[in-house]
Phi, psi and omega in degrees: 000139175282154178285151180297143179289135172289125181282172185299317182291324179291327178288320180298317188289321179294325185274346178314125182078012182262044179283150174291164175290163183273161178253182188297124180311157173287148175296335172217132185304137180239166170269149164266101193284353179199108177216159182240087184287337175288320175292316178303311178300312192287322190256337177231344175093207180233128185300139180081357180299325186293328181247020177282350185086170188296330184286318179294323189289331168304313181297321178308297192303316183290313183213090184293332180299307177305329188283311183296320166296314182309305189291329181295313181300330183284342178273350182092037177231097189257350180227131179237146173252104167285124192250134177266152180233344176202186192290318186291307179301326184288321174296320177294313169308316174294330178277326179293323181294328192279340180263348185237115181292342180276002190230128163250166187239153164228157188231148173180178167251123180299153183299327175276352169281325194297316178300335181272359181276133180290324183223091185289329176303319190284320178301317171303324174294320178294316174304314179300323185298315185296319180303343188271345179298143190295321184262015161266117187246357189224156166243116180154160024266125183233172182141220181228129178224109172270002178276313184257349178247128171286182177305320193293341178250008187280335177295322190284322177302310178299311172310314180294318170305308186289333175284329180284331173305309179291335183276324170302319181287322179299327185250013184054036184254150171297153175252119182256123182252144173251111190230112183231107177058032176221033186301314175301315183293331171301309185293328177305304184298318175295321180289325172304308189281323193089121191279163170295166171312312186241121173241132178242120173278106176287141178042063183312131176234011186269181174260187190299317191297317182289329178294316179304316181292324178292319182286332179296322173282351176089010180291148169270135167260116183259123179253134181264194183287355177300331179303338173277355186283155187294327185276357188275038190290328174288329177295319178298321180292333177282328171299314186298337179252011179255124182302148183299325185282009177232017186248134174240167174222149188209162166265321197052037183297152005280004180278168163056045176300134175294155172299147002268026190244014180314132181101339173266164181308142181252159171199165185306329177302349184268350178317319184304325175301313181289327185293312185296330176296318181288328175298317181292327182283325185269345188081000193286145168301131181305315178299312174308310183294319179298326178290322177298303176307321178296314176294323176289327178287320175301320182296315179293318197228334190284184359277155184284328176220000000 
């Protein structure tokens, strides 16, 4: 007899507080170009809170976002981009960005969210209203996902993606793309619509050939902890052909925790593990890579203050 399946809530409760230890801080501060602070707080909590003493516990209780920013800054990650996936998280992110100088926001309907909506047009109107706000600097994550959405939902995904591209262009915001098993269609739609000035391929998952196509178009490739996974040879090859001036780094927290802590909760303070892996993969000097990541983040989303 098989063991009962653990629910998402039960798994979150079990994993709460099991954050990995911090690694050596980076020599120059970089931004986390894609994180989900709301999901991190809800599903995993805040790193260091249990053993942080009464003062730390009060900070977490009053403002867990401030606690996440503090631990990230200590690791050399001093700017964060909070990413929306639906109307509720987009509103939350816009409000958090207004309160925290270290946080900017992006707003969108996730491609797997769009087919579930009873009124896509109404939700898109909400996203457009939020996109007009000053500290909302991107429209995303939007795009195409053929892994979790079947044929029946792909027409709605494409409609939503095209609408987000138009919003990004109207408001001069970066377009942050979620692309899972849909590389050719993502490029086709971007070519059809005409891409905004700034396009970010979040959690880049393609091979070297796809990376070259994105680089040729001037898109930014954002690498997550997946680049550290033993099985990610093709992804490291993609990183090796990406110019430093088109590279970003992200967590996608609380997911995609880099090796050797894969499977435990992720947060922005673990970015140094991914940056050092990128330096080893590309042969770049660590300081030069950090400087490029910092400048690219400011160019795509900044300034933060």
